[in-house]
N, CA, C and O of each residue as an XYZ file, in Angstrom:
476
protein
N       7.883     -2.594    -18.274
C       6.508     -3.010    -17.974
C       6.148     -2.538    -16.570
O       6.959     -2.652    -15.650
N       4.969     -2.023    -16.403
C       4.494     -1.512    -15.152
C       3.640     -2.591    -14.477
O       2.666     -3.065    -15.061
N       3.993     -2.972    -13.277
C       3.267     -4.009    -12.587
C       2.320     -3.492    -11.516
O       1.320     -4.138    -11.204
N       2.631     -2.331    -10.953
C       1.820     -1.775     -9.871
C       1.583     -0.293    -10.151
O       2.527      0.454    -10.410
N       0.324      0.126    -10.098
C      -0.032      1.510    -10.288
C      -0.834      2.003     -9.089
O      -1.994      1.635     -8.899
N      -0.186      2.847     -8.283
C      -0.818      3.343     -7.071
C      -1.437      4.719     -7.333
O      -0.942      5.497     -8.149
N      -2.536      4.997     -6.616
C      -3.196      6.296     -6.751
C      -3.990      6.563     -5.471
O      -4.168      5.685     -4.627
N      -4.453      7.794     -5.361
C      -5.352      8.148     -4.265
C      -4.720      8.963     -3.149
O      -5.412      9.373     -2.216
N      -3.431      9.200     -3.228
C      -2.789      9.983     -2.185
C      -3.198     11.442     -2.241
O      -3.932     11.860     -3.136
N      -2.722     12.206     -1.284
C      -3.031     13.605     -1.253
C      -2.612     14.235      0.044
O      -1.912     13.629      0.854
N      -3.054     15.474      0.234
C      -2.757     16.247      1.447
C      -4.028     16.276      2.303
O      -5.090     16.692      1.839
N      -3.906     15.833      3.547
C      -5.028     15.862      4.459
C      -4.582     16.383      5.792
O      -3.388     16.389      6.093
N      -5.524     16.822      6.598
C      -5.216     17.267      7.955
C      -5.212     16.044      8.893
O      -5.771     14.993      8.580
N      -4.581     16.218     10.018
C      -4.604     15.184     11.052
C      -6.044     14.807     11.336
O      -6.921     15.658     11.483
N      -6.262     13.487     11.408
C      -7.598     12.967     11.654
C      -8.380     12.686     10.399
O      -9.454     12.088     10.461
N      -7.868     13.104      9.263
C      -8.566     12.890      7.981
C      -8.419     11.474      7.481
O      -7.810     10.617      8.122
N      -8.995     11.258      6.318
C      -8.994      9.920      5.698
C      -8.606      9.996      4.228
O      -8.825     11.005      3.557
N      -8.042      8.939      3.763
C      -7.735      8.775      2.345
C      -7.945      7.315      1.987
O      -7.840      6.434      2.840
N      -8.245      7.065      0.714
C      -8.363      5.708      0.232
C      -7.397      5.563     -0.946
O      -7.542      6.215     -1.979
N      -6.412      4.690     -0.757
C      -5.452      4.429     -1.808
C      -5.905      3.237     -2.637
O      -6.582      2.332     -2.151
N      -5.510      3.269     -3.899
C      -5.779      2.152     -4.800
C      -4.476      1.677     -5.404
O      -3.534      2.450     -5.581
N      -4.436      0.404     -5.714
C      -3.279     -0.160     -6.396
C      -3.803     -1.186     -7.422
O      -4.363     -2.225     -7.073
N      -3.597     -0.845     -8.678
C      -3.958     -1.756     -9.764
C      -2.746     -2.598    -10.100
O      -1.639     -2.080    -10.247
N      -2.961     -3.907    -10.222
C      -1.858     -4.836    -10.490
C      -2.338     -5.893    -11.464
O      -2.465     -7.056    -11.081
N      -2.609     -5.531    -12.715
C      -3.221     -6.453    -13.664
C      -2.368     -7.664    -14.015
O      -2.896     -8.673    -14.483
N      -1.047     -7.580    -13.795
C      -0.168     -8.696    -14.164
C       0.072     -9.643    -13.012
O       0.767    -10.646    -13.174
N      -0.479     -9.355    -11.871
C      -0.158    -10.126    -10.653
C      -1.345    -11.024    -10.289
O      -2.491    -10.575    -10.271
N      -1.064    -12.259    -10.010
C      -2.096    -13.170     -9.568
C      -2.320    -12.995     -8.092
O      -1.434    -13.287     -7.289
N      -3.513    -12.512     -7.712
C      -3.821    -12.351     -6.284
C      -4.064    -13.726     -5.645
O      -4.003    -13.872     -4.424
N      -4.336    -14.710     -6.471
C      -4.611    -16.037     -5.941
C      -3.361    -16.702     -5.416
O      -3.420    -17.501     -4.481
N      -2.211    -16.371     -6.023
C      -0.987    -17.094     -5.666
C       0.092    -16.223     -5.028
O       1.186    -16.706     -4.737
N      -0.201    -14.975     -4.816
C       0.814    -14.074     -4.229
C       0.242    -13.340     -3.009
O      -0.838    -12.753     -3.069
N       0.985    -13.387     -1.916
C       0.707    -12.440     -0.848
C       1.056    -11.071     -1.316
O       2.017    -10.889     -2.064
N       0.297    -10.104     -0.891
C       0.516     -8.712     -1.313
C       0.834     -7.860     -0.113
O       0.546     -8.228      1.026
N       1.434     -6.708     -0.380
C       1.769     -5.809      0.722
C       1.547     -4.369      0.360
O       1.747     -3.976     -0.790
N       1.139     -3.580      1.315
C       1.178     -2.131      1.226
C       2.443     -1.683      1.987
O       2.661     -2.072      3.134
N       3.251     -0.874      1.333
C       4.490     -0.408      1.916
C       4.458      1.132      1.923
O       3.690      1.764      1.198
N       5.302      1.693      2.750
C       5.455      3.148      2.715
C       6.915      3.520      3.022
O       7.643      2.808      3.715
N       7.289      4.653      2.474
C       8.630      5.166      2.725
C       8.544      6.630      3.053
O       8.168      7.455      2.220
N       8.895      6.940      4.273
C       8.925      8.330      4.714
C      10.287      8.937      4.379
O      11.263      8.205      4.212
N      10.365     10.246      4.281
C      11.633     10.892      3.955
C      12.748     10.477      4.923
O      12.584     10.550      6.141
N      13.866     10.048      4.373
C      15.006      9.683      5.218
C      14.899      8.342      5.898
O      15.768      7.969      6.686
N      13.831      7.606      5.596
C      13.650      6.317      6.264
C      13.586      5.193      5.212
O      13.375      5.431      4.023
N      13.777      3.980      5.701
C      13.669      2.842      4.823
C      12.189      2.527      4.562
O      11.318      2.866      5.362
N      11.936      1.892      3.460
C      10.579      1.452      3.117
C      10.169      0.404      4.109
O      10.951     -0.484      4.448
N       8.943      0.502      4.578
C       8.428     -0.471      5.552
C       7.110     -1.055      5.071
O       6.332     -0.411      4.368
N       6.891     -2.290      5.473
C       5.646     -2.981      5.162
C       4.624     -2.601      6.206
O       4.871     -2.802      7.395
N       3.485     -2.060      5.811
C       2.470     -1.671      6.787
C       1.265     -2.616      6.796
O       0.537     -2.684      7.786
N       1.058     -3.334      5.714
C      -0.044     -4.270      5.696
C       0.325     -5.440      4.777
O       0.777     -5.238      3.650
N       0.134     -6.625      5.258
C       0.431     -7.842      4.486
C      -0.873     -8.558      4.258
O      -1.553     -8.937      5.212
N      -1.236     -8.751      2.990
C      -2.474     -9.401      2.617
C      -2.171    -10.830      2.131
O      -1.505    -11.020      1.113
N      -2.660    -11.805      2.859
C      -2.353    -13.183      2.517
C      -3.355    -13.686      1.469
O      -4.475    -13.187      1.361
N      -2.907    -14.697      0.696
C      -3.758    -15.252     -0.330
C      -5.036    -15.841      0.272
O      -6.054    -15.934     -0.415
N      -4.995    -16.239      1.545
C      -6.169    -16.818      2.173
C      -7.208    -15.785      2.529
O      -8.329    -16.129      2.904
N      -6.843    -14.498      2.413
C      -7.815    -13.440      2.645
C      -7.578    -12.624      3.887
O      -8.171    -11.555      4.032
N      -6.741    -13.078      4.783
C      -6.502    -12.318      6.006
C      -5.423    -11.254      5.740
O      -4.653    -11.337      4.783
N      -5.406    -10.259      6.626
C      -4.440     -9.174      6.515
C      -3.816     -8.907      7.865
O      -4.519     -8.863      8.874
N      -2.521     -8.731      7.902
C      -1.844     -8.292      9.127
C      -1.361     -6.865      8.925
O      -0.911     -6.487      7.843
N      -1.463     -6.092      9.983
C      -1.051     -4.705      9.933
C       0.066     -4.445     10.954
O       0.111     -5.064     12.018
N       0.941     -3.540     10.612
C       1.957     -3.137     11.597
C       1.233     -2.416     12.722
O       0.180     -1.815     12.509
N       1.798     -2.479     13.910
C       1.102     -1.945     15.087
C       0.712     -0.481     14.934
O      -0.334     -0.056     15.424
N       1.537      0.271     14.267
C       1.314      1.731     14.196
C       0.070      2.084     13.368
O      -0.409      3.215     13.452
N      -0.460      1.155     12.578
C      -1.635      1.477     11.777
C      -2.851      0.607     12.127
O      -3.931      0.782     11.561
N      -2.669     -0.304     13.037
C      -3.780     -1.205     13.421
C      -4.966     -0.358     13.932
O      -4.811      0.594     14.698
N      -6.131     -0.758     13.466
C      -7.340     -0.062     13.865
C      -7.631      1.204     13.087
O      -8.705      1.788     13.230
N      -6.694      1.631     12.274
C      -6.872      2.839     11.447
C      -6.876      2.553      9.971
O      -7.587      3.208      9.209
N      -6.083      1.573      9.553
C      -5.988      1.217      8.148
C      -6.690     -0.089      7.898
O      -6.626     -1.011      8.711
N      -7.373     -0.165      6.748
C      -8.067     -1.377      6.382
C      -7.857     -1.661      4.907
O      -8.081     -0.798      4.059
N      -7.423     -2.881      4.607
C      -7.214     -3.281      3.235
C      -8.452     -3.964      2.692
O      -9.188     -4.627      3.424
N      -8.671     -3.793      1.406
C      -9.716     -4.582      0.727
C      -9.219     -4.905     -0.665
O      -8.299     -4.275     -1.187
N      -9.855     -5.904     -1.250
C      -9.400     -6.382     -2.539
C     -10.586     -6.572     -3.494
O     -11.636     -7.092     -3.119
N     -10.378     -6.133     -4.737
C     -11.366     -6.398     -5.784
C     -10.682     -7.334     -6.776
O      -9.932     -6.893     -7.647
N     -10.948     -8.623     -6.633
C     -10.262     -9.590     -7.482
C     -10.636     -9.451     -8.966
O      -9.830     -9.754     -9.846
N     -11.832     -9.001     -9.226
C     -12.268     -8.863    -10.612
C     -11.471     -7.763    -11.290
O     -11.244     -7.832    -12.498
N     -11.044     -6.766    -10.562
C     -10.281     -5.666    -11.114
C      -8.798     -5.788    -10.845
O      -8.016     -4.928    -11.252
N      -8.402     -6.851    -10.160
C      -6.988     -6.993     -9.739
C      -6.495     -5.706     -9.080
O      -5.428     -5.187     -9.405
N      -7.281     -5.224     -8.173
C      -6.967     -3.968     -7.494
C      -7.113     -4.163     -5.987
O      -8.036     -4.826     -5.513
N      -6.206     -3.583     -5.268
C      -6.287     -3.560     -3.804
C      -6.454     -2.112     -3.350
O      -6.008     -1.175     -4.013
N      -7.092     -1.963     -2.230
C      -7.367     -0.631     -1.692
C      -6.872     -0.559     -0.241
O      -6.860     -1.566      0.467
N      -6.476      0.605      0.179
C      -6.085      0.812      1.558
C      -6.855      2.021      2.062
O      -6.572      3.160      1.691
N      -7.839      1.747      2.919
C      -8.590      2.804      3.583
C      -7.835      3.253      4.790
O      -7.559      2.462      5.692
N      -7.495      4.517      4.818
C      -6.703      5.059      5.926
C      -7.519      6.116      6.648
O      -7.862      7.158      6.090
N      -7.814      5.824      7.886
C      -8.576      6.751      8.717
C      -7.742      7.268      9.863
O      -6.685      6.717     10.172
N      -8.214      8.322     10.494
C      -7.532      8.901     11.666
C      -6.044      9.114     11.358
O      -5.173      8.734     12.140
N      -5.781      9.715     10.229
C      -4.397      9.878      9.797
C      -3.629     10.807     10.721
O      -4.166     11.753     11.298
N      -2.337     10.487     10.833
C      -1.439     11.234     11.717
C      -0.276     11.782     10.892
O       0.017     11.252      9.821
N       0.377     12.810     11.363
C       1.530     13.302     10.613
C       2.596     12.260     10.337
O       3.272     12.313      9.310
N       2.747     11.315     11.249
C       3.756     10.260     11.059
C       3.364      9.266      9.982
O       4.160      8.396      9.629
N       2.154      9.376      9.454
C       1.749      8.540      8.310
C       2.235      9.133      6.997
O       2.117      8.490      5.954
N       2.770     10.326      7.026
C       3.279     10.990      5.815
C       4.379     10.134      5.196
O       5.373      9.808      5.845
N       4.183      9.780      3.934
C       5.100      8.909      3.240
C       4.629      8.728      1.813
O       3.527      9.139      1.448
N       5.486      8.104      1.005
C       5.057      7.609     -0.299
C       4.608      6.163     -0.072
O       5.335      5.364      0.518
N       3.439      5.848     -0.534
C       2.847      4.555     -0.343
C       2.931      3.751     -1.643
O       2.665      4.255     -2.735
N       3.309      2.483     -1.480
C       3.468      1.554     -2.613
C       2.728      0.257     -2.313
O       2.466     -0.077     -1.158
N       2.408     -0.445     -3.348
C       1.997     -1.848     -3.187
C       2.970     -2.718     -3.980
O       3.627     -2.264     -4.917
N       3.036     -3.946     -3.584
C       3.892     -4.934     -4.252
C       3.505     -6.274     -3.677
O       2.670     -6.365     -2.777
N       4.113     -7.301     -4.201
C       3.916     -8.596     -3.569
C       4.743     -8.617     -2.277
O       5.549     -7.721     -2.026
N       4.531     -9.640     -1.479
C       5.343     -9.823     -0.283
C       5.890    -11.239     -0.305
O       5.131    -12.197     -0.155
N       7.209    -11.387     -0.492
C       8.224    -10.355     -0.632
C       8.114     -9.624     -1.943
O       7.471    -10.117     -2.870
N       8.734     -8.442     -2.050
C       8.591     -7.637     -3.278
C       9.078     -8.388     -4.525
O      10.090     -9.089     -4.506
N       8.332     -8.214     -5.580
C       8.598     -8.907     -6.833
C       9.844     -8.375     -7.510
O      10.030     -7.164     -7.637
N      10.664     -9.258     -7.928
C      11.804     -8.917     -8.776
C      11.732     -9.780    -10.038
O      11.466    -10.980     -9.975
N      11.972     -9.152    -11.161
C      11.937     -9.874    -12.437
C      13.236     -9.593    -13.166
O      13.636     -8.441    -13.338
N      13.863    -10.628    -13.577
C      15.181    -10.490    -14.239
C      16.113     -9.621    -13.386
O      16.825     -8.753    -13.890
N      16.080     -9.883    -12.102
C      16.954     -9.211    -11.155
C      16.682     -7.706    -11.069
O      17.562     -6.941    -10.674
N      15.466     -7.277    -11.437
C      15.095     -5.878    -11.349
C      13.879     -5.713    -10.461
O      12.975     -6.548    -10.441
N      13.884     -4.590     -9.715
C      12.730     -4.262     -8.874
C      11.525     -3.916     -9.754
O      11.668     -3.540    -10.917
N      10.353     -4.053     -9.173
C       9.111     -3.773     -9.914
C       8.270     -2.719     -9.212
O       7.059     -2.647     -9.421
N       8.887     -1.926     -8.403
C       8.108     -0.880     -7.676
C       7.448      0.076     -8.654
O       8.036      0.442     -9.671
N       6.229      0.474     -8.344
C       5.577      1.507     -9.098
C       6.045      2.887     -8.634
O       7.013      3.027     -7.887
N       5.307      3.907     -9.115
C       5.715      5.274     -8.772
C       5.289      5.673     -7.357
O       5.772      6.655     -6.794
N       4.362      4.874     -6.797
C       3.892      5.210     -5.468
C       2.904      6.351     -5.491
O       2.687      6.972     -6.531
N       2.306      6.629     -4.351
C       1.399      7.756     -4.238
C       1.718      8.486     -2.918
O       1.819      7.863     -1.862
N       1.869      9.783     -3.002
C       2.299     10.583     -1.864
C       1.122     10.861     -0.921
O       0.069     11.342     -1.340
N       1.326     10.549      0.339
C       0.362     10.920      1.381
C       1.037     11.888      2.311
O       2.100     11.600      2.861
N       0.421     13.039      2.490
C       0.963     14.068      3.388
C      -0.120     14.441      4.393
O      -1.224     14.845      4.026
N       0.217     14.298      5.643
C      -0.725     14.618      6.708
C      -0.205     15.825      7.473
O       0.866     15.774      8.077
N      -0.956     16.893      7.444
C      -0.548     18.113      8.108
C      -1.060     18.139      9.542
O      -2.140     17.639      9.856
N      -0.239     18.743     10.399
C      -0.623     18.814     11.820
C      -1.455     20.047     12.110
O      -1.862     20.263     13.252
């Protein structure tokens, strides 16, 4: 079963923008904190934005002021608007709950969406 479907990635130049989407029809946004994560080549996956059930969002320092999360509860979809992109933002981006959802001792990561920022 697929719990998270990410889309919207692509290749952009430094300073460009992308808007990522994550559909999560099986996840209750009302009862779960959500997260946008990314994994760059050779690095561990990191949480870049944490969306609380109360509506607030915390961002890691490296993306503050550039990334903005939004939520469409009717569509069970979250979005990540990424502006002023930098080469160091290059990674595969995922969404999941925070902490990441595991079901029957299995991870629920989606396929992610590749973001590549050229210098």
